C-alpha positions, 0 to 999 in steps of 0.5 A: 783790786787793790794794789799789794801796797797802798801806803804812800809811805811803803811806795815811795820807799820802794821808788827812791829804793829802784832810783838807788839800785838802778844807779848803784849798778851803773856806776859800778865797776863790774864788767856785766853792769857797765857792758849792760848800761852800755846798752839799756840807758838808767833813765829808763830803767828809773822809768820802766821797773816801777812800770813793772810792778804797777802791771804786777800789782805791787804797786798802783798810782790810781791809789798813790799820791805820789805822782801828784806830790812829785808834779806839783812839789817836786818838779818846779823845785827841780826846774829851778834847781836844774835852771839856776846854772844855765846860760841862757844865752849859750841855749837861745845860740841852739837855733830855730832847730828845736822850735821847728821839730816842735811844731814837726811833732805837734803837726804830726799829731794833728795829721796823724789822728785823722789819718788813724782813723781813716787806715782803720776804718777801711778793715775795721770801722766798727773800731772807729765808729760810735754815735753821741757821746761815745763816738770814737773820734769823739774820745781821740779828741782829747787824747790830741788835747793831752798829746799837743799840750797837757791834761788842761787841754785834755779836760776842755776836750772833753767838754768842748766835744761833749765825751762820754765819762766811760770813752774818756776813760777808755781814751785816757788810757790809750793816752797814758800807755801809747806814751810812755811806750814811745817815751821809752823809745826816747830814753833809749834813743837818749842813750844811742843819740850820737849814732843817730845823729850820724845817720841824720848826719846833724850837727849837734857841736852847739849842743856840746858846746853848751855841754860843755861850758855848765860843766867847766863852769861846774867845775870850777865853783865846786865845793864840798856843801855843808848843811848852810849850802845843803840846806840854801838849796832847799829853801831856793828850790821849794822857795821858789816852788812857795811862790809858784803856787802862791801865784798861780792861785791867784793868776789861774781863778782870775782868769778863769773868773775874769776872761774866761775866753783865754782858758782855751790857751790853758791859762786858767791852769794853775799847774800851766802858772806853776811851771812858768812862776819856777822856770822863771824864778831860775832863769831870774836867779841864774843872772844873780850869784845864787847861780853859784849854789851850782858849786855846791851839787844845786843840779844833782838834787834837782836831778833826784827829784826830777828822777823821783817825778820819773819813778811816780809817771811809771808807776802810772804805766800799766802794760798789760791795760793794752791787752784789755781794747787792744784795737783803740792800742793799736788806733793810739799807736798807728797815730803816735807813728806817724808823728814820729815819721813826720819828726824823723822826715823833717829831722832829716831834711833839716839835719836836726839833732836827735835831742831837737827831735826827742825834745820837740815831741815830749814837748807835746806828746808828754808836755811841762812834766815829761818833756825836762826828763826827755832833756835831761835824760842828754843833759842836766842843763838842757831841761830847761829847753824842754820846760820852754818848749813844753810852755810853748805847747800848752799854749797851743794845745786847745787850738790844735786839738780842736781843729784834730776834732774837726778833721777826724769829725769828717774822717770817722766813719 
């Protein structure tokens, strides 16, 4: 059944209205809202309220192109504008813990899939059984592809393991719901990160140093923007986005035609190259005078574009879908719980700040669309850390998912 509103102009108006409501109330001096936002991060609401609207049948991603537009046009422009003022040397000085947590997240996905099948086969083997193209382990390989790399890796697993279309559709729902529920926890955790860091006995001073230096730089060059400034900011963001699309549309088909073996690394995916070119463009501009565009609010525009993407991602989550095939979702939750436990154990051992847990996890599970969202929940200046790790996830996604799939096949009932 179609949702109440299918016109994207109306849907966009609703999403922007939600964002405005959240940010107006989060900056309110009213004691109720101040208390409320002490416990509930504003970013979480930007994500959760659209998902509620989707579940209630008011709007739906199935009749909307807003997620595609947001991820292909607004995300790359946002990455450029958020990266403009980045201090790359400081980002690199964050040390190896970010990469360690990323690989811990990958290991958690690779171990969690087979473990979830083993656990579930002890009391309900029919749920994780099946034969041929409808064997559940085959469908779960597509979830592994999505959770280690992204959409391109997910599609690759569907072809490699010959997953049936009906099963694939069910697995996409499991992927979206479970991943987005976990993302909601991460966004909440960003709001209480200092308490979590205290429990881990983690030193987040390097992260705070990067934040402070970015803030000091912004304060030093800040000025009231005029129309020329605003136009220049948008021209830079969407200009690099245009270059990204132009380059992606040349590189990806060329690789697919001339070096098809590279497709397993997602190098034949236009979206992969779009993200890489946009991020690289932003990093290059951070070494030029374009960096001073931060003085007229470049990152503020970038954050707005990113929040539109957050709302459109939230619109993809139908909370009620969990009840349609609850047992498959339980398999997914056991899987993601394994991922979480491994992340927390490794973080406790190396005393990694929660920021590295959140970004390391989301660079795997969410990819380039949501890793910068989680990173920016800590501070907009940290969004590129999420992007850089997500690109690493694209490269490893097919390898990791294939190995995970072979392991799931071995343990399937």
